[in-house]
N, C-alpha and C positions, 0 to 999 in steps of 0.2 A: 504493500500500500504506500502511495506517495504521501509524503508529509510536506505541506505547503504553509510557509510562514508569510503572513501579510503584515507588513510593518508600515505604520504611519510615520513619515519622516518629520512631521511638524514643519517648522520653518527654520529652526536652527539645526540644519542638516548634520553638520559635522559633529556636534556634541552628542546627538542621538546615535549616530553611527558608531562613534567611539565607545560610548558608555554602555549601550544596550543592545545594539543590533550587530555590531561588528563581528563578534565571535560566531554568530549563526551564519552571517553572510559568508565568512571565510570558509565555513564547513559545508556550504551548499554546492550541489552539483551544477546548478544554473541560477543566475540572478536576473530577475526582470526589474527594471526601474522605470518609473514614470515621473520624469522631472525634466524641465527645460533648462535647468541651470547646468552649464557645461562643467563647471568646477566640481559640482556634486557627483556627476557621472564619472568624471576622471578619478575622484577619490574612491568611489566604489570599485573601480577597476584595479585599484591598488590592493583591494581586499580579496578580489576574486577575478580571475582572468576570463571567466565565461559569463559575460554581462550582455544583456539585450536591452537596449533603450527603447521603450515603447513609444516614446515621443516621436519616433520616426514615422509613425502612421498618421500623424497630424499634418495636413497640408492646407495651405491658404485657399479658402473657398470650398474645401471638401466637406461634405456632410459629416457632422459629428456622429450620427448614427452609424454610418459606414465605418468610421474610425473605431467606434466602440465595438462593433461586430468583429473587426479584425483583431483587436486586442484580446477579446474574450477567446477567440479561436486559438490565438497564439499561446495564451496561458493554459488552456485546456491541453493543447498538444505538448507543451513543455512539461506539464505535470504528469502526463501519461508516459513520457519517455525518460523521466528523471526521478530518482528516489527522494531527494531532498531539494526543495525549491524555495527560494526567497523572492518575495515581491515587495518592492519598496515604492511607496507612493507619497507624493507631497501631501502635507497637511494631515488630515484624518482619513484613513483609508476607505471609509464608507460614506464620506460626506462630499458630495459634488464630484465623485469619481465614478461615473456611471458603470464602467466595465467591471468594477470590483464586486459590487453586490450581485451582478449577473453571473460572474464567475463563481462566486460562493454558492449561489443557487444551483448552478450546473454541477459543481463539485460534489454535491450531495448524491447525485445520481451516478457519479463516477467513483464514489466511495473514497474520495481523497480525504485525508486527515488535515483539516484546515485550522490554523490558529491565527487569530487576528489580534494584533497589538496596536492600540490606539495611538494617535499623535495629536498634538495641539493644532486646532483649526484656526482659520482667520478670525472666527468669532471669539475664540479663547484669547487670542492676542489682542483683539479689540478691547475686550473688557479689562484685560490687564493693563493695557497702555493708558486707558482712561481712568483706571483706578475705581471702577464702579462695581457694585454688587447688584446684578440685574434681578436677583430674587427679591429685592426690597419692593419692587413694583410689579415684578413679573415681566416677561418679554415674549414677543412674537417674532419669529424668524422665518423669512421667506426668500426664495430666489426671486429676483426682481421681476422677471418676465412672468413667472408663475403668479406673483401677487397682482400684476396688472391684468393678465389674460383671464384669470378665473375669478375675478371680482372678489378677491379675498378682503376680509375686514380687519382693519386696525383697531386698536383700543387706545385712546388718547391718555389713559391713565397708566399705560405700560410702555416699556421701551419697544421700539420697532427696529428690527434689523433687516436690511435688504442686501442680499448677496449679489455680486456681479451686477452692480447697478449700472455699469457702463456697457453691458451686453444685452440691453433690452431688445427683444425681438430677433436676436441673431441666432440662427439655428445651425449655421455652418461654422467652421473654425476660421478665424481671421487673425493674422499677425498684427494688423493695425487696429486701433480703436477708432471707430467711426459711428458711434451711436447717433441716431437721428434726433435732431432737436424737437421734431414733432412728437416722437415717443417720450422724450423727457417732459414735454408739455402734458401729454396724457398721464404720465406718472404723477406730475404735480397736481393735476386736477383730481386724480384718484386719492392722493394723500390729503388734499384739502377737504375730502369728505369727513376726515377724522381730526385733522390738525389745522390750525390757523397759519397764516403766512409767516407769523413771527416765531413759529416752532423752531427750536434749536436743533440743528443737524450737524453731523460729523461725516466727512468722507475720509475713510481710513484705508491705508495700504501698509501692511506689515513689512518690515525689512528683515531678511533672514540673517543679517550681519549686525553684531552688537555695536560695531563702530559707525553704523549708518542709522540715522534716525528714521523712525516710522513716519509715514505721511499722515498727519492729523490736521485736517482742514475743517475749521468750524464755520458754519454759515447758517443763515435763516432760510426757511423753506422758500420764501419768495425769490431768493437769489439762486435757485438750483441751476438755472440755465447758464450761469456764469462760472459754475464749478466744473472742473475737469473730472469726469466720471469714466473710468476705464473698466475693462473686464476683471481687473484685480481689486476694484474698489468695493469695500463693504461700507454701506451707508447705515448710520444709526440716527434715529430721531428720539430725542429725550421725551419722557412723559410730560404731558402738558396739563393734565388734570390731576387733582388730588384723589387718593383712594377714599372711597366712602364705604364704611362698614354697614352690613345689613343688620338692622336692629333686631330682627327675629333670631338671627344666628347668634348675635351677641347675647341675647337673653338665654338662648339654649346653652351656650357655652358657660354661662354663669351659674347654671343649675348645679347643685352638689351631686 
């Protein structure tokens, strides 16, 4: 039976590889990595000389679904033909990495032994960089296109996180960021259903390097058109309304 380790690299690739993942990677028969950072891939190749970079399947203008299909197929074939397999994925391995949950599902039918090790996601870095505890108000977290397309509802008393805010409506892979201003306007109109124009927002892009500062750009919702939103941008809107306790529940909780 093949043993497949799926590791989330988080964003601080080198520290995770050195402290936690390195020994397993060294001992693997084959290593798959999904990361666009050339230096990270080069470092992995110092640990194991049989490395396949899955990023090769991404092409400018190519359907993401076609790319995902190819990656799942390559992973299945790799696990069938090797005893010990490592899969290294940026961020958290099952968050916004479409091929990985699909591979995990198919692996059940192939009887692969799969172990998943989480990594810090962009959202984790966002909360840490801003020094906030989102559990104080609760938070809603959506991929930006999903939020807009399916008429999702925000709660102005909670934090709202929108992933990939600069990839609105983009279904293929693109090297350049060119989100339509019309779609940004639609997003603003949708957000105005729950938040006023003076809602406090943050455009966040985490840096994988300790010596390089994160991008943290604060703005009001009314100014969203003037803010650079890329496919790497995670957008946060702060709670705009106070939490109001339900008196019936308060009474019930006070009972001995």
